[in-house]
Structures are given as structure tokens and as C-alpha cells.
C-alpha positions in Angstrom: 0.0 0.0 0.0 2.8 2.4 0.9 4.7 1.6 -2.3 1.7 2.6 -4.3 1.0 5.7 -2.1 4.6 6.9 -2.6 4.1 6.9 -6.4 0.7 8.6 -6.1 2.4 11.3 -4.0 5.2 11.6 -6.6 2.6 12.0 -9.4 0.8 14.8 -7.5 4.2 16.6 -7.0 5.0 16.3 -10.7 1.6 17.6 -11.7 1.8 20.5 -9.5 5.4 21.2 -10.7 4.1 21.4 -14.2 1.3 23.8 -13.5 2.6 26.0 -10.6 5.7 27.7 -12.1 3.8 29.2 -15.0 0.9 30.2 -12.8 3.3 32.1 -10.5 4.9 33.6 -13.4 1.6 35.0 -14.6 0.7 36.3 -11.1 3.9 37.6 -9.9 5.9 38.6 -13.0 2.7 39.2 -15.1 4.4 37.5 -18.1 1.5 35.8 -19.9 3.4 34.7 -22.9 4.3 31.1 -23.6 5.9 29.5 -26.7 4.1 26.9 -28.7 6.7 24.2 -27.8 6.5 25.2 -24.1 2.6 24.9 -24.2 2.8 21.4 -25.9 5.5 20.3 -23.4 3.3 21.5 -20.5 0.3 19.7 -22.0 2.2 16.4 -22.5 3.6 16.3 -18.9 0.4 17.4 -17.3 -1.8 14.8 -19.1 0.7 12.2 -18.6 0.7 12.7 -14.9 -3.2 12.8 -14.8 -3.7 9.6 -16.8 -1.0 7.8 -14.9 -2.6 8.8 -11.6 -5.9 7.6 -12.9 -4.6 4.2 -13.4 -2.6 4.2 -10.3 -5.8 4.6 -8.3 -7.2 1.6 -10.2 -4.1 -0.5 -9.2 -4.6 0.7 -5.6 -8.2 -0.5 -5.7 -7.0 -4.0 -6.9 -4.4 -4.0 -4.1 -7.1 -3.2 -1.5 -9.2 -6.1 -3.0 -6.3 -8.6 -2.6 -5.6 -7.3 0.9 -9.2 -7.6 2.2 -10.3 -10.7 0.2 -7.2 -12.7 0.5 -5.2 -11.4 3.4 -3.2 -14.7 4.0 -2.0 -14.7 0.3 -1.4 -11.0 0.0 2.4 -11.1 0.2 2.4 -13.9 -2.3 -0.3 -12.4 -4.7 1.1 -8.9 -4.5 4.8 -9.7 -4.9 7.4 -6.9 -5.4 7.8 -7.9 -9.0 4.1 -7.6 -9.7 3.9 -4.2 -7.8 6.8 -2.9 -9.9 5.2 -4.2 -13.2 1.8 -2.6 -12.3 3.5 0.8 -11.5 5.6 0.7 -14.7 2.5 -0.1 -16.7 0.7 2.9 -15.4 3.6 5.2 -16.3 4.0 3.7 -19.8 0.3 3.8 -20.6 0.0 7.4 -19.3 2.9 8.4 -21.5 1.5 6.7 -24.6 -1.9 8.2 -24.2 -0.5 11.7 -23.5 1.9 11.4 -26.5 -1.1 10.5 -28.8 -3.1 13.5 -27.6 -0.1 15.9 -27.9 0.5 14.6 -31.4 -3.1 15.2 -32.4 -2.7 18.9 -31.3 0.7 19.4 -32.8 -0.5 18.4 -36.2 -3.2 21.2 -36.3 -2.7 24.6 -37.7 -2.9 27.7 -35.5 -3.8 31.1 -36.6 -5.4 34.3 -35.4 -4.6 36.0 -32.0 -3.3 32.8 -30.4 -4.7 34.0 -27.0 -5.3 31.0 -24.8 -8.3 31.5 -22.6 -6.8 29.6 -19.6 -3.8 29.7 -17.3 -2.6 26.2 -18.3 -2.7 23.8 -21.1 -6.4 22.7 -21.0 -7.3 20.7 -24.1 -10.3 22.4 -25.3 -8.7 25.7 -24.8 -5.9 24.8 -27.0 -8.2 23.1 -29.7 -10.3 26.4 -29.9 -7.2 28.2 -31.2 -7.0 25.8 -34.3 -8.0 27.0 -37.7 -8.0 23.5 -39.2 -10.2 20.5 -39.1 -10.1 19.3 -35.4 -12.1 16.1 -36.1 -9.0 13.6 -35.5 -8.0 15.5 -32.4 -11.6 15.4 -31.0 -12.0 11.7 -31.9 -8.6 10.8 -30.3 -9.6 12.6 -27.2 -12.9 11.0 -27.0 -11.7 7.5 -27.6 -8.8 7.9 -25.1 -11.0 9.7 -22.4 -13.8 7.2 -22.7 -11.6 4.1 -22.6 -9.6 5.2 -19.7 -12.4 6.3 -17.6 -14.5 3.2 -18.3 -11.6 0.9 -17.6 -10.8 2.7 -14.3 -14.3 2.8 -13.0 -14.9 -0.8 -14.0 -11.7 -2.0 -12.2 -12.5 0.1 -9.1 -16.2 -0.8 -8.9 -15.5 -4.4 -9.4 -12.8 -4.5 -6.7 -15.1 -2.8 -4.2 -18.1 -5.0 -5.1 -15.9 -8.1 -4.0 -14.6 -6.1 -1.0 -18.0 -5.2 0.2 -19.2 -8.8 -0.3 -16.3 -10.1 1.8 -16.7 -7.5 4.6 -20.4 -8.3 5.0 -19.4 -11.9 5.8 -16.9 -11.0 8.4 -18.2 -12.0 11.9 -16.0 -9.6 13.9 -16.8 -6.0 14.1 -13.1 -5.3 14.6 -12.3 -6.9 11.3 -15.1 -5.0 9.7 -13.8 -1.6 11.0 -10.3 -2.5 9.9 -11.3 -3.4 6.4 -13.3 -0.2 5.9 -10.6 2.0 7.4 -8.1 0.7 4.9 -10.5 1.6 2.1 -11.9 4.9 3.1 -8.9 7.0 2.2 -8.7 5.5 -1.2 -12.4 5.9 -1.9 -12.2 9.5 -0.9 -9.3 10.1 -3.4 -11.1 8.3 -6.2 -14.2 10.3 -5.6 -12.4 13.7 -5.7 -10.3 12.7 -8.7 -13.0 11.3 -10.9 -15.5 13.8 -9.6 -13.3 16.6 -10.9 -12.8 15.0 -14.3 -16.5 14.6 -14.8 -17.1 18.2 -13.8 -14.3 19.4 -16.2 -15.5 17.6 -19.3 -19.3 17.2 -18.7 -20.1 20.9 -18.1 -21.9 22.7 -21.0 -19.6 24.5 -23.3 -20.6 28.1 -22.8 -18.9 31.2 -21.4 -20.2 30.8 -17.8 -18.8 27.2 -17.7 -15.2 28.3 -18.5 -14.9 29.7 -14.9 -15.8 26.4 -13.5 -13.3 24.7 -15.7 -10.6 27.0 -14.6 -11.4 26.6 -10.9 -11.5 22.8 -11.1 -8.1 22.8 -13.0 -6.5 24.9 -10.3 
């Protein structure tokens, strides 16, 4: 559990490190300029962290499932090698998805004022600056987002269905409390993370919704 938590904390630090320097530069120095390469780099790193963290939470749900449902076999089922492979897989998948989305944006043509109505690399804000056909970029974003969100929620929900079924059959109230205490913090993190994603990309696309998007991103 602490192995996965350390990587989750590392991803949060990386994500904050991608956003915070430019935000401070905008607020303190009042330099609101960013190069195209800088914007794409920020986009790639930020979304890689978000997607990796998303799957890290799913891996942690599976870890909790093994710990609660098979406590005696936990050290065997969740070996150091398997944990390392699961973590490596989340980083690789996050990088590949972010690279695909970044490539879909880099291939577009940008014209006009090039004023980004955001303080970070938000996908729809960058896409709104394009003067070419964004169909491929929109389709790539839709497929990747839907697949990742569906897989994550399926893994997490399936894990907790088995956890709840196991906990209900526990005769001891002490075991019941211990099992729920190990899952409460993870469920809280999952609710906040996926709740923000749903608020970000399920709000109506009008002028009033942009303020909500900016607040949630910050």
C-alpha cells in the first residue's frame, strides 16, 4: 500500500510542478506569454501525470481487493515484481496516451490571435485556437478519455463489489472496521479525482462554464 502511495504522491508533486511555475509567473511577473513548444510540453507532462494517476488509483483498488479478500495470500499475490510491473505499466500507458493527444494537437494549424483563454494547457482551450479541421483530435480525445475512464471505473467498482461482499461476511466488528478503514482514504481520493474529471468535461460549453473549468483545474 505504501509503495503505491509513494508513487501517487510523486505524481501529485509532478503535476503541481508542471502547473505552478507558469501560474506564479503569470501572477507575480505578469508574463503571460508561452511558446508553442512550451505549451505542448506542459500539455504532455500534465496529461501524462493525470492519466498515470488515474490508473494508479485503479491499481490501488486492486491492491485493496487482494488485501481484504485474500489477506493470508497478500504477500504472495502482490509480490514486489508484480507491484513494480503494475506501476511501470501505469507510467508507460500514461505516457503513450498523452503522447497521442499531444501529437493530435501538434498536427493542427494555429492562426489568429493565439490567445489561450486559460492559465494552463487545457485541451479544449488549445483546440479552440486551431483553424484547421479538429475532427481527428476530438476523436482521439474522446476515444482515449472514454476508454480510460470506463476501464478505471470498471476496475475500481469490481474491486469494491468483492470487498463489500467479503466485509459483509466478516463475523467480527473489529475486522469490519479495519477493512473499511483501509479503503476509506482510497475511496475519498477516487471520488475527488473522478468527480473533478467529470465536472471538467461534462459541463456545458458556454462562457459561464469556463470559470468552473478554470477553478477545477487549479
